[in-house]
mmCIF file as gemmi writes it, N, C-alpha and C atoms, coordinates in Angstrom:
data_model
loop_
_atom_site.group_PDB
_atom_site.id
_atom_site.type_symbol
_atom_site.label_atom_id
_atom_site.label_alt_id
_atom_site.label_comp_id
_atom_site.label_asym_id
_atom_site.label_entity_id
_atom_site.label_seq_id
_atom_site.pdbx_PDB_ins_code
_atom_site.Cartn_x
_atom_site.Cartn_y
_atom_site.Cartn_z
_atom_site.occupancy
_atom_site.B_iso_or_equiv
_atom_site.pdbx_formal_charge
_atom_site.auth_seq_id
_atom_site.auth_asym_id
_atom_site.pdbx_PDB_model_num
ATOM 1 N N . MET Axp A 1 ? 45.721 -96.176 75.846 1 0 ? 1 A 1
ATOM 2 C CA . MET Axp A 1 ? 46.432 -96.466 74.61 1 0 ? 1 A 1
ATOM 3 C C . MET Axp A 1 ? 46.311 -97.945 74.265 1 0 ? 1 A 1
ATOM 4 N N . LYS Axp A 2 ? 46.307 -98.205 72.971 1 0 ? 2 A 1
ATOM 5 C CA . LYS Axp A 2 ? 46.255 -99.593 72.52 1 0 ? 2 A 1
ATOM 6 C C . LYS Axp A 2 ? 47.628 -100.227 72.691 1 0 ? 2 A 1
ATOM 7 N N . LYS Axp A 3 ? 47.63 -101.51 72.792 1 0 ? 3 A 1
ATOM 8 C CA . LYS Axp A 3 ? 48.894 -102.231 72.899 1 0 ? 3 A 1
ATOM 9 C C . LYS Axp A 3 ? 49.625 -102.21 71.558 1 0 ? 3 A 1
ATOM 10 N N . GLU Axp A 4 ? 48.861 -102.301 70.451 1 0 ? 4 A 1
ATOM 11 C CA . GLU Axp A 4 ? 49.441 -102.262 69.105 1 0 ? 4 A 1
ATOM 12 C C . GLU Axp A 4 ? 48.595 -101.37 68.198 1 0 ? 4 A 1
ATOM 13 N N . TYR Axp A 5 ? 49.242 -100.747 67.243 1 0 ? 5 A 1
ATOM 14 C CA . TYR Axp A 5 ? 48.56 -99.905 66.258 1 0 ? 5 A 1
ATOM 15 C C . TYR Axp A 5 ? 48.873 -100.426 64.863 1 0 ? 5 A 1
ATOM 16 N N . ASP Axp A 6 ? 47.913 -100.304 63.942 1 0 ? 6 A 1
ATOM 17 C CA . ASP Axp A 6 ? 48.09 -100.754 62.564 1 0 ? 6 A 1
ATOM 18 C C . ASP Axp A 6 ? 48.465 -99.557 61.694 1 0 ? 6 A 1
ATOM 19 N N . PHE Axp A 7 ? 49.692 -99.53 61.211 1 0 ? 7 A 1
ATOM 20 C CA . PHE Axp A 7 ? 50.184 -98.427 60.384 1 0 ? 7 A 1
ATOM 21 C C . PHE Axp A 7 ? 50.295 -98.814 58.905 1 0 ? 7 A 1
ATOM 22 N N . LYS Axp A 8 ? 49.61 -99.843 58.476 1 0 ? 8 A 1
ATOM 23 C CA . LYS Axp A 8 ? 49.706 -100.305 57.091 1 0 ? 8 A 1
ATOM 24 C C . LYS Axp A 8 ? 49.242 -99.247 56.088 1 0 ? 8 A 1
ATOM 25 N N . LYS Axp A 9 ? 48.235 -98.455 56.441 1 0 ? 9 A 1
ATOM 26 C CA . LYS Axp A 9 ? 47.708 -97.438 55.533 1 0 ? 9 A 1
ATOM 27 C C . LYS Axp A 9 ? 48.152 -96.03 55.931 1 0 ? 9 A 1
ATOM 28 N N . ALA Axp A 10 ? 49.135 -95.958 56.789 1 0 ? 10 A 1
ATOM 29 C CA . ALA Axp A 10 ? 49.609 -94.653 57.269 1 0 ? 10 A 1
ATOM 30 C C . ALA Axp A 10 ? 50.394 -93.931 56.179 1 0 ? 10 A 1
ATOM 31 N N . LYS Axp A 11 ? 50.368 -92.613 56.246 1 0 ? 11 A 1
ATOM 32 C CA . LYS Axp A 11 ? 51.11 -91.779 55.309 1 0 ? 11 A 1
ATOM 33 C C . LYS Axp A 11 ? 52.009 -90.853 56.099 1 0 ? 11 A 1
ATOM 34 N N . ARG Axp A 12 ? 53.173 -90.533 55.536 1 0 ? 12 A 1
ATOM 35 C CA . ARG Axp A 12 ? 54.069 -89.587 56.171 1 0 ? 12 A 1
ATOM 36 C C . ARG Axp A 12 ? 53.602 -88.171 55.895 1 0 ? 12 A 1
ATOM 37 N N . GLY Axp A 13 ? 53.92 -87.277 56.8 1 0 ? 13 A 1
ATOM 38 C CA . GLY Axp A 13 ? 53.599 -85.878 56.587 1 0 ? 13 A 1
ATOM 39 C C . GLY Axp A 13 ? 52.774 -85.328 57.729 1 0 ? 13 A 1
ATOM 40 N N . PRO Axp A 14 ? 52.381 -84.072 57.596 1 0 ? 14 A 1
ATOM 41 C CA . PRO Axp A 14 ? 51.605 -83.448 58.659 1 0 ? 14 A 1
ATOM 42 C C . PRO Axp A 14 ? 50.225 -84.096 58.802 1 0 ? 14 A 1
ATOM 43 N N . VAL Axp A 15 ? 49.726 -84.077 60.007 1 0 ? 15 A 1
ATOM 44 C CA . VAL Axp A 15 ? 48.41 -84.654 60.263 1 0 ? 15 A 1
ATOM 45 C C . VAL Axp A 15 ? 47.338 -83.853 59.543 1 0 ? 15 A 1
ATOM 46 N N . ILE Axp A 16 ? 47.45 -82.534 59.623 1 0 ? 16 A 1
ATOM 47 C CA . ILE Axp A 16 ? 46.509 -81.648 58.946 1 0 ? 16 A 1
ATOM 48 C C . ILE Axp A 16 ? 47.276 -80.842 57.91 1 0 ? 16 A 1
ATOM 49 N N . LYS Axp A 17 ? 46.879 -80.967 56.657 1 0 ? 17 A 1
ATOM 50 C CA . LYS Axp A 17 ? 47.549 -80.211 55.604 1 0 ? 17 A 1
ATOM 51 C C . LYS Axp A 17 ? 47.19 -78.739 55.71 1 0 ? 17 A 1
ATOM 52 N N . PRO Axp A 18 ? 48.175 -77.857 55.589 1 0 ? 18 A 1
ATOM 53 C CA . PRO Axp A 18 ? 47.857 -76.425 55.592 1 0 ? 18 A 1
ATOM 54 C C . PRO Axp A 18 ? 47.106 -76.054 54.314 1 0 ? 18 A 1
ATOM 55 N N . LYS Axp A 19 ? 46.166 -75.13 54.443 1 0 ? 19 A 1
ATOM 56 C CA . LYS Axp A 19 ? 45.353 -74.742 53.281 1 0 ? 19 A 1
ATOM 57 C C . LYS Axp A 19 ? 45.86 -73.43 52.712 1 0 ? 19 A 1
ATOM 58 N N . GLY Axp A 20 ? 45.931 -73.364 51.395 1 0 ? 20 A 1
ATOM 59 C CA . GLY Axp A 20 ? 46.211 -72.109 50.731 1 0 ? 20 A 1
ATOM 60 C C . GLY Axp A 20 ? 47.663 -71.832 50.401 1 0 ? 20 A 1
ATOM 61 N N . LYS Axp A 21 ? 48.589 -72.436 51.114 1 0 ? 21 A 1
ATOM 62 C CA . LYS Axp A 21 ? 50.006 -72.169 50.849 1 0 ? 21 A 1
ATOM 63 C C . LYS Axp A 21 ? 50.77 -73.484 50.859 1 0 ? 21 A 1
ATOM 64 N N . THR Axp A 22 ? 51.816 -73.539 50.053 1 0 ? 22 A 1
ATOM 65 C CA . THR Axp A 22 ? 52.671 -74.712 49.977 1 0 ? 22 A 1
ATOM 66 C C . THR Axp A 22 ? 54.116 -74.279 50.145 1 0 ? 22 A 1
ATOM 67 N N . ARG Axp A 23 ? 54.838 -74.984 50.998 1 0 ? 23 A 1
ATOM 68 C CA . ARG Axp A 23 ? 56.256 -74.697 51.191 1 0 ? 23 A 1
ATOM 69 C C . ARG Axp A 23 ? 57.038 -75.325 50.048 1 0 ? 23 A 1
ATOM 70 N N . ILE Axp A 24 ? 57.893 -74.505 49.39 1 0 ? 24 A 1
ATOM 71 C CA . ILE Axp A 24 ? 58.74 -74.998 48.308 1 0 ? 24 A 1
ATOM 72 C C . ILE Axp A 24 ? 60.149 -74.467 48.505 1 0 ? 24 A 1
ATOM 73 N N . THR Axp A 25 ? 61.083 -75.048 47.772 1 0 ? 25 A 1
ATOM 74 C CA . THR Axp A 25 ? 62.436 -74.528 47.715 1 0 ? 25 A 1
ATOM 75 C C . THR Axp A 25 ? 62.632 -73.955 46.328 1 0 ? 25 A 1
ATOM 76 N N . ILE Axp A 26 ? 63.127 -72.724 46.266 1 0 ? 26 A 1
ATOM 77 C CA . ILE Axp A 26 ? 63.31 -72.056 44.992 1 0 ? 26 A 1
ATOM 78 C C . ILE Axp A 26 ? 64.607 -71.263 45.047 1 0 ? 26 A 1
ATOM 79 N N . TYR Axp A 27 ? 65.326 -71.251 43.959 1 0 ? 27 A 1
ATOM 80 C CA . TYR Axp A 27 ? 66.558 -70.482 43.879 1 0 ? 27 A 1
ATOM 81 C C . TYR Axp A 27 ? 66.298 -69.188 43.127 1 0 ? 27 A 1
ATOM 82 N N . LEU Axp A 28 ? 66.575 -68.063 43.784 1 0 ? 28 A 1
ATOM 83 C CA . LEU Axp A 28 ? 66.431 -66.743 43.181 1 0 ? 28 A 1
ATOM 84 C C . LEU Axp A 28 ? 67.775 -66.044 43.22 1 0 ? 28 A 1
ATOM 85 N N . ASP Axp A 29 ? 67.995 -65.137 42.291 1 0 ? 29 A 1
ATOM 86 C CA . ASP Axp A 29 ? 69.238 -64.374 42.292 1 0 ? 29 A 1
ATOM 87 C C . ASP Axp A 29 ? 69.342 -63.537 43.558 1 0 ? 29 A 1
ATOM 88 N N . ASP Axp A 30 ? 70.574 -63.396 44.053 1 0 ? 30 A 1
ATOM 89 C CA . ASP Axp A 30 ? 70.809 -62.653 45.293 1 0 ? 30 A 1
ATOM 90 C C . ASP Axp A 30 ? 70.29 -61.225 45.215 1 0 ? 30 A 1
ATOM 91 N N . ASP Axp A 31 ? 70.495 -60.576 44.059 1 0 ? 31 A 1
ATOM 92 C CA . ASP Axp A 31 ? 70.06 -59.186 43.944 1 0 ? 31 A 1
ATOM 93 C C . ASP Axp A 31 ? 68.536 -59.058 43.99 1 0 ? 31 A 1
ATOM 94 N N . VAL Axp A 32 ? 67.835 -60.057 43.485 1 0 ? 32 A 1
ATOM 95 C CA . VAL Axp A 32 ? 66.375 -60.041 43.528 1 0 ? 32 A 1
ATOM 96 C C . VAL Axp A 32 ? 65.903 -60.148 44.981 1 0 ? 32 A 1
ATOM 97 N N . ILE Axp A 33 ? 66.486 -61.076 45.721 1 0 ? 33 A 1
ATOM 98 C CA . ILE Axp A 33 ? 66.1 -61.252 47.124 1 0 ? 33 A 1
ATOM 99 C C . ILE Axp A 33 ? 66.424 -60.006 47.931 1 0 ? 33 A 1
ATOM 100 N N . GLU Axp A 34 ? 67.607 -59.45 47.724 1 0 ? 34 A 1
ATOM 101 C CA . GLU Axp A 34 ? 67.994 -58.248 48.471 1 0 ? 34 A 1
ATOM 102 C C . GLU Axp A 34 ? 67.069 -57.078 48.167 1 0 ? 34 A 1
ATOM 103 N N . THR Axp A 35 ? 66.673 -56.941 46.915 1 0 ? 35 A 1
ATOM 104 C CA . THR Axp A 35 ? 65.746 -55.866 46.551 1 0 ? 35 A 1
ATOM 105 C C . THR Axp A 35 ? 64.408 -56.044 47.249 1 0 ? 35 A 1
ATOM 106 N N . PHE Axp A 36 ? 63.879 -57.269 47.235 1 0 ? 36 A 1
ATOM 107 C CA . PHE Axp A 36 ? 62.606 -57.521 47.904 1 0 ? 36 A 1
ATOM 108 C C . PHE Axp A 36 ? 62.733 -57.325 49.413 1 0 ? 36 A 1
ATOM 109 N N . ARG Axp A 37 ? 63.852 -57.73 50.008 1 0 ? 37 A 1
ATOM 110 C CA . ARG Axp A 37 ? 64.053 -57.527 51.448 1 0 ? 37 A 1
ATOM 111 C C . ARG Axp A 37 ? 64.091 -56.041 51.788 1 0 ? 37 A 1
ATOM 112 N N . LYS Axp A 38 ? 64.77 -55.263 50.946 1 0 ? 38 A 1
ATOM 113 C CA . LYS Axp A 38 ? 64.851 -53.819 51.178 1 0 ? 38 A 1
ATOM 114 C C . LYS Axp A 38 ? 63.46 -53.188 51.074 1 0 ? 38 A 1
ATOM 115 N N . LEU Axp A 39 ? 62.714 -53.549 50.021 1 0 ? 39 A 1
ATOM 116 C CA . LEU Axp A 39 ? 61.355 -53.032 49.852 1 0 ? 39 A 1
ATOM 117 C C . LEU Axp A 39 ? 60.449 -53.451 51.007 1 0 ? 39 A 1
ATOM 118 N N . ALA Axp A 40 ? 60.63 -54.67 51.472 1 0 ? 40 A 1
ATOM 119 C CA . ALA Axp A 40 ? 59.81 -55.169 52.573 1 0 ? 40 A 1
ATOM 120 C C . ALA Axp A 40 ? 60.113 -54.415 53.861 1 0 ? 40 A 1
ATOM 121 N N . ASP Axp A 41 ? 61.394 -54.133 54.113 1 0 ? 41 A 1
ATOM 122 C CA . ASP Axp A 41 ? 61.76 -53.36 55.302 1 0 ? 41 A 1
ATOM 123 C C . ASP Axp A 41 ? 61.149 -51.962 55.259 1 0 ? 41 A 1
ATOM 124 N N . GLU Axp A 42 ? 61.165 -51.355 54.087 1 0 ? 42 A 1
ATOM 125 C CA . GLU Axp A 42 ? 60.615 -50.009 53.937 1 0 ? 42 A 1
ATOM 126 C C . GLU Axp A 42 ? 59.095 -49.984 54.117 1 0 ? 42 A 1
ATOM 127 N N . SER Axp A 43 ? 58.428 -51.04 53.658 1 0 ? 43 A 1
ATOM 128 C CA . SER Axp A 43 ? 56.967 -51.058 53.721 1 0 ? 43 A 1
ATOM 129 C C . SER Axp A 43 ? 56.434 -51.713 54.992 1 0 ? 43 A 1
ATOM 130 N N . GLY Axp A 44 ? 57.295 -52.435 55.683 1 0 ? 44 A 1
ATOM 131 C CA . GLY Axp A 44 ? 56.856 -53.093 56.914 1 0 ? 44 A 1
ATOM 132 C C . GLY Axp A 44 ? 56.155 -54.413 56.697 1 0 ? 44 A 1
ATOM 133 N N . SER Axp A 45 ? 56.323 -54.996 55.522 1 0 ? 45 A 1
ATOM 134 C CA . SER Axp A 45 ? 55.723 -56.306 55.269 1 0 ? 45 A 1
ATOM 135 C C . SER Axp A 45 ? 56.839 -57.324 55.027 1 0 ? 45 A 1
ATOM 136 N N . GLY Axp A 46 ? 56.473 -58.574 54.846 1 0 ? 46 A 1
ATOM 137 C CA . GLY Axp A 46 ? 57.457 -59.621 54.619 1 0 ? 46 A 1
ATOM 138 C C . GLY Axp A 46 ? 57.891 -59.696 53.163 1 0 ? 46 A 1
ATOM 139 N N . TYR Axp A 47 ? 59.168 -60.027 52.961 1 0 ? 47 A 1
ATOM 140 C CA . TYR Axp A 47 ? 59.666 -60.087 51.583 1 0 ? 47 A 1
ATOM 141 C C . TYR Axp A 47 ? 59.06 -61.254 50.816 1 0 ? 47 A 1
ATOM 142 N N . GLN Axp A 48 ? 58.768 -62.362 51.491 1 0 ? 48 A 1
ATOM 143 C CA . GLN Axp A 48 ? 58.156 -63.492 50.8 1 0 ? 48 A 1
ATOM 144 C C . GLN Axp A 48 ? 56.735 -63.146 50.359 1 0 ? 48 A 1
ATOM 145 N N . THR Axp A 49 ? 56.038 -62.393 51.183 1 0 ? 49 A 1
ATOM 146 C CA . THR Axp A 49 ? 54.698 -61.933 50.816 1 0 ? 49 A 1
ATOM 147 C C . THR Axp A 49 ? 54.768 -61.039 49.59 1 0 ? 49 A 1
ATOM 148 N N . MET Axp A 50 ? 55.771 -60.166 49.551 1 0 ? 50 A 1
ATOM 149 C CA . MET Axp A 50 ? 55.926 -59.277 48.395 1 0 ? 50 A 1
ATOM 150 C C . MET Axp A 50 ? 56.26 -60.057 47.127 1 0 ? 50 A 1
ATOM 151 N N . ILE Axp A 51 ? 57.102 -61.075 47.247 1 0 ? 51 A 1
ATOM 152 C CA . ILE Axp A 51 ? 57.432 -61.912 46.087 1 0 ? 51 A 1
ATOM 153 C C . ILE Axp A 51 ? 56.168 -62.619 45.599 1 0 ? 51 A 1
ATOM 154 N N . ASN Axp A 52 ? 55.367 -63.138 46.529 1 0 ? 52 A 1
ATOM 155 C CA . ASN Axp A 52 ? 54.111 -63.801 46.173 1 0 ? 52 A 1
ATOM 156 C C . ASN Axp A 52 ? 53.174 -62.842 45.447 1 0 ? 52 A 1
ATOM 157 N N . GLU Axp A 53 ? 53.064 -61.61 45.957 1 0 ? 53 A 1
ATOM 158 C CA . GLU Axp A 53 ? 52.201 -60.613 45.325 1 0 ? 53 A 1
ATOM 159 C C . GLU Axp A 53 ? 52.715 -60.244 43.929 1 0 ? 53 A 1
ATOM 160 N N . ALA Axp A 54 ? 54.035 -60.138 43.768 1 0 ? 54 A 1
ATOM 161 C CA . ALA Axp A 54 ? 54.608 -59.819 42.461 1 0 ? 54 A 1
ATOM 162 C C . ALA Axp A 54 ? 54.331 -60.937 41.456 1 0 ? 54 A 1
ATOM 163 N N . LEU Axp A 55 ? 54.465 -62.181 41.905 1 0 ? 55 A 1
ATOM 164 C CA . LEU Axp A 55 ? 54.168 -63.31 41.022 1 0 ? 55 A 1
ATOM 165 C C . LEU Axp A 55 ? 52.685 -63.34 40.651 1 0 ? 55 A 1
ATOM 166 N N . ARG Axp A 56 ? 51.827 -63.087 41.637 1 0 ? 56 A 1
ATOM 167 C CA . ARG Axp A 56 ? 50.391 -63.063 41.383 1 0 ? 56 A 1
ATOM 168 C C . ARG Axp A 56 ? 50.032 -61.958 40.386 1 0 ? 56 A 1
ATOM 169 N N . GLU Axp A 57 ? 50.628 -60.774 40.55 1 0 ? 57 A 1
ATOM 170 C CA . GLU Axp A 57 ? 50.375 -59.648 39.64 1 0 ? 57 A 1
ATOM 171 C C . GLU Axp A 57 ? 50.837 -59.99 38.223 1 0 ? 57 A 1
ATOM 172 N N . HIS Axp A 58 ? 52 -60.614 38.107 1 0 ? 58 A 1
ATOM 173 C CA . HIS Axp A 58 ? 52.501 -61.01 36.786 1 0 ? 58 A 1
ATOM 174 C C . HIS Axp A 58 ? 51.551 -62.01 36.129 1 0 ? 58 A 1
ATOM 175 N N . LEU Axp A 59 ? 51.102 -62.993 36.897 1 0 ? 59 A 1
ATOM 176 C CA . LEU Axp A 59 ? 50.163 -63.978 36.339 1 0 ? 59 A 1
ATOM 177 C C . LEU Axp A 59 ? 48.86 -63.328 35.911 1 0 ? 59 A 1
ATOM 178 N N . ARG Axp A 60 ? 48.368 -62.395 36.71 1 0 ? 60 A 1
ATOM 179 C CA . ARG Axp A 60 ? 47.128 -61.711 36.375 1 0 ? 60 A 1
ATOM 180 C C . ARG Axp A 60 ? 47.279 -60.947 35.063 1 0 ? 60 A 1
ATOM 181 N N . LYS Axp A 61 ? 48.415 -60.271 34.898 1 0 ? 61 A 1
ATOM 182 C CA . LYS Axp A 61 ? 48.641 -59.5 33.671 1 0 ? 61 A 1
ATOM 183 C C . LYS Axp A 61 ? 48.875 -60.407 32.473 1 0 ? 61 A 1
ATOM 184 N N . SER Axp A 62 ? 49.592 -61.502 32.671 1 0 ? 62 A 1
ATOM 185 C CA . SER Axp A 62 ? 49.939 -62.354 31.533 1 0 ? 62 A 1
ATOM 186 C C . SER Axp A 62 ? 48.769 -63.208 31.063 1 0 ? 62 A 1
ATOM 187 N N . THR Axp A 63 ? 47.773 -63.429 31.922 1 0 ? 63 A 1
ATOM 188 C CA . THR Axp A 63 ? 46.623 -64.235 31.493 1 0 ? 63 A 1
ATOM 189 C C . THR Axp A 63 ? 45.621 -63.408 30.72 1 0 ? 63 A 1
ATOM 190 N N . GLY Axp A 64 ? 45.821 -62.107 30.682 1 0 ? 64 A 1
ATOM 191 C CA . GLY Axp A 64 ? 44.955 -61.256 29.889 1 0 ? 64 A 1
ATOM 192 C C . GLY Axp A 64 ? 43.624 -60.942 30.546 1 0 ? 64 A 1
ATOM 193 N N . THR Axp A 65 ? 43.536 -61.139 31.847 1 0 ? 65 A 1
ATOM 194 C CA . THR Axp A 65 ? 42.285 -60.779 32.509 1 0 ? 65 A 1
ATOM 195 C C . THR Axp A 65 ? 42.124 -59.268 32.482 1 0 ? 65 A 1
ATOM 196 N N . LEU Axp A 66 ? 40.921 -58.837 32.367 1 0 ? 66 A 1
ATOM 197 C CA . LEU Axp A 66 ? 40.62 -57.429 32.223 1 0 ? 66 A 1
ATOM 198 C C . LEU Axp A 66 ? 40.075 -56.898 33.542 1 0 ? 66 A 1
ATOM 199 N N . ASP Axp A 67 ? 40.852 -56.028 34.194 1 0 ? 67 A 1
ATOM 200 C CA . ASP Axp A 67 ? 40.37 -55.442 35.435 1 0 ? 67 A 1
ATOM 201 C C . ASP Axp A 67 ? 39.64 -54.135 35.143 1 0 ? 67 A 1
ATOM 202 N N . GLU Axp A 68 ? 38.997 -53.58 36.162 1 0 ? 68 A 1
ATOM 203 C CA . GLU Axp A 68 ? 38.167 -52.387 35.992 1 0 ? 68 A 1
ATOM 204 C C . GLU Axp A 68 ? 38.985 -51.2 35.491 1 0 ? 68 A 1
ATOM 205 N N . GLU Axp A 69 ? 40.177 -51.012 36.044 1 0 ? 69 A 1
ATOM 206 C CA . GLU Axp A 69 ? 41.014 -49.867 35.647 1 0 ? 69 A 1
ATOM 207 C C . GLU Axp A 69 ? 41.389 -49.934 34.17 1 0 ? 69 A 1
ATOM 208 N N . THR Axp A 70 ? 41.773 -51.101 33.708 1 0 ? 70 A 1
ATOM 209 C CA . THR Axp A 70 ? 42.141 -51.27 32.3 1 0 ? 70 A 1
ATOM 210 C C . THR Axp A 70 ? 40.934 -51.057 31.4 1 0 ? 70 A 1
ATOM 211 N N . LEU Axp A 71 ? 39.798 -51.593 31.79 1 0 ? 71 A 1
ATOM 212 C CA . LEU Axp A 71 ? 38.578 -51.419 31.002 1 0 ? 71 A 1
ATOM 213 C C . LEU Axp A 71 ? 38.206 -49.942 30.879 1 0 ? 71 A 1
ATOM 214 N N . ARG Axp A 72 ? 38.282 -49.215 31.985 1 0 ? 72 A 1
ATOM 215 C CA . ARG Axp A 72 ? 37.962 -47.777 31.946 1 0 ? 72 A 1
ATOM 216 C C . ARG Axp A 72 ? 38.933 -47.017 31.036 1 0 ? 72 A 1
ATOM 217 N N . ARG Axp A 73 ? 40.22 -47.356 31.118 1 0 ? 73 A 1
ATOM 218 C CA . ARG Axp A 73 ? 41.229 -46.686 30.286 1 0 ? 73 A 1
ATOM 219 C C . ARG Axp A 73 ? 40.956 -46.938 28.812 1 0 ? 73 A 1
ATOM 220 N N . VAL Axp A 74 ? 40.674 -48.184 28.454 1 0 ? 74 A 1
ATOM 221 C CA . VAL Axp A 74 ? 40.405 -48.531 27.058 1 0 ? 74 A 1
ATOM 222 C C . VAL Axp A 74 ? 39.149 -47.821 26.563 1 0 ? 74 A 1
ATOM 223 N N . LEU Axp A 75 ? 38.11 -47.814 27.382 1 0 ? 75 A 1
ATOM 224 C CA . LEU Axp A 75 ? 36.875 -47.125 26.984 1 0 ? 75 A 1
ATOM 225 C C . LEU Axp A 75 ? 37.112 -45.634 26.768 1 0 ? 75 A 1
ATOM 226 N N . ARG Axp A 76 ? 37.879 -44.992 27.672 1 0 ? 76 A 1
ATOM 227 C CA . ARG Axp A 76 ? 38.181 -43.564 27.512 1 0 ? 76 A 1
ATOM 228 C C . ARG Axp A 76 ? 38.929 -43.317 26.202 1 0 ? 76 A 1
ATOM 229 N N . GLU Axp A 77 ? 39.913 -44.157 25.93 1 0 ? 77 A 1
ATOM 230 C CA . GLU Axp A 77 ? 40.693 -43.997 24.695 1 0 ? 77 A 1
ATOM 231 C C . GLU Axp A 77 ? 39.808 -44.164 23.464 1 0 ? 77 A 1
ATOM 232 N N . GLU Axp A 78 ? 38.953 -45.156 23.492 1 0 ? 78 A 1
ATOM 233 C CA . GLU Axp A 78 ? 38.076 -45.407 22.34 1 0 ? 78 A 1
ATOM 234 C C . GLU Axp A 78 ? 37.044 -44.304 22.173 1 0 ? 78 A 1
ATOM 235 N N . LEU Axp A 79 ? 36.466 -43.855 23.273 1 0 ? 79 A 1
ATOM 236 C CA . LEU Axp A 79 ? 35.47 -42.78 23.19 1 0 ? 79 A 1
ATOM 237 C C . LEU Axp A 79 ? 36.12 -41.482 22.755 1 0 ? 79 A 1
ATOM 238 N N . HIS Axp A 80 ? 37.346 -41.243 23.175 1 0 ? 80 A 1
ATOM 239 C CA . HIS Axp A 80 ? 38.053 -40.024 22.778 1 0 ? 80 A 1
ATOM 240 C C . HIS Axp A 80 ? 38.329 -40.015 21.264 1 0 ? 80 A 1
ATOM 241 N N . SER Axp A 81 ? 38.603 -41.172 20.711 1 0 ? 81 A 1
ATOM 242 C CA . SER Axp A 81 ? 38.902 -41.25 19.287 1 0 ? 81 A 1
ATOM 243 C C . SER Axp A 81 ? 37.661 -41.076 18.412 1 0 ? 81 A 1
ATOM 244 N N . VAL Axp A 82 ? 36.479 -41.282 18.989 1 0 ? 82 A 1
ATOM 245 C CA . VAL Axp A 82 ? 35.231 -41.165 18.218 1 0 ? 82 A 1
ATOM 246 C C . VAL Axp A 82 ? 34.782 -39.776 18.187 1 0 ? 82 A 1
């Protein structure tokens, strides 16, 4: 070990940043959390994972991205009308 270390450019926080996920604090209604916990217990997955998936699904739908299932449904409807 060195006798002295230079910490002038040091930063606080973890040495290695985790990739892909960020820890945050968020306030949710009690009934929402309880519902997700109940669903998670029934499915055997974590409630936070389910909340993340629900948020991701909402974002996917609200951005208007077109998935294969929606495209097939629209094509069937349009072809049926012709």
